[in-house]
N, C-alpha and C positions, 0 to 999 in steps of 0.2 A: 241713810234716808232712801227711801225706794223712789223710783221716779213717779212723779204725780202727774197726771194728764186730766186736763180740764177742757171741757167742750163747752159750746154756747149754751146758755140756759134754754130749757125746753120751749119757753114761750117764744123767744127770739128766733130759734131754729123754726119753729112751726110758722111763725110770721113770714120769714124770708122764703121758706119752701112755698108757702101759699103764693106769695108775690111772683116767684119764679115760675110755678106751674100756670098761674094766670097769664104771664106774660108768654110763656110758650103757647098756651092756648089761644091767645088774642093773636099771636103771630102766624100760627097754623091754620086758623079758620078762614082767613082771607084766600089762602091757597086753593081751598076747595071752591071758594065762591067765584074768585076772578081768575084762576088759573095761573099759569106760569108767571105771568107778569107781576104777580103779587110777591114775587121772590124779593123785591126791594122793601117790602113791609115785613115779610116773614123773617128774613135773616136777622136784622137788628133786634127785633122783638124777642126772637128765639135766643139769640146770643145773650141778650140781658137777662131773659129768664134761666139760662144755664149757669150764668155767673152768679144770680142770687141764689139758685138751689146748691152750687158747689160751696158758696160761702157759708151757708148754712150748716151743710152736712160735713165739710171737710176741715172747717176751723177747729184748731185746738192748741191749747198752750201745755207745754211741757217743762216742769221744773225738776231739775235733778241736783246732786251735790255739787256738781261742777259748772252746769250750765243752764240756760233758759232758752227756750225756742218757741216760736210762735208760727203756726201755718195758717194761711188764709185761704182764699178760694183757689189761686194758682201760684202762689208764693210762699217762702218760707224764709225766716230770719232767726238768727240765734247769738248769744253772746255768752261769753264765759263770765261767771259771777265774780271772779276777781277784776274784770275790766269794767264793771258798772261803778259809776261815780256816785249816782244818786237817781231819784225819780221826780217827776212832776206830773200834774195832770193837765190834760188839754181838752176843753169841751167844746171847741169850734168845729167839729167834725159832724158829717151828714149821718154816720152811723152811731153816734152817741160818744160819751166821754172816753178817753184814753188815758192810761198810764204810759207815760213816755220815760223809758229807762236811758239815762244819758250815759254814754261810754266815756272812759277816761281819754283825755288828750284830744278832745272835740273829734274823735274818730268816728262819730256817728250816734244814732239813737236806736232804740227798739221800741216800736209802738205796740201796746196791748190794750185791745178792746175791753172795757169793763163790762162787757155783756158776758164774760166767761163765767161759768158757775165755780167760783174759787171758794177754798175752804180756809179755815184759820190757820193752816200752815203756810199757804200763800200769803195771806195778810200779816202773817209774823215775818215773813222774809221780806215783804216791802216796808215794814215798819223798822227793820234793822237797817235799812238804806237811809242815806241822807235825803231829806226832803228839800228839793230844789225850789218848790213853791215859795217856802218861807224866806229863802234868800232873795228871790225876785221881789217880794213884798217889802223886805227891809231895804233894798236898793232904791226903790221907787218912792220919792217924797210923797 
């Protein structure tokens, strides 16, 4: 199996880049109108805009024979495939639904945004794992 790299789908990339560029523009415009004292407006808006652009352009998911890794704006996480116990979905996030890969022995989890443009090979990988959503439903009366 060759390494598979998945990026955010084009609509999501375009949307977050547009928001980021808009925030940067909204942050820089007061600098020209109000002078140096507008730095308190410029800095937070510009940083939020930079984060949105980085999230859209840097985010990728990599699936290899031995491990899976996900990279977002300024962070990266990975897990060995043999350490994954199962998966569940979470939809209570601001940026959309996630697949959460639970690692064995309660050693953590790996969250993967469902906005990645994945193919059938990734969906086959997920389907081979144990669905922890079904376990939660069967436990709750």
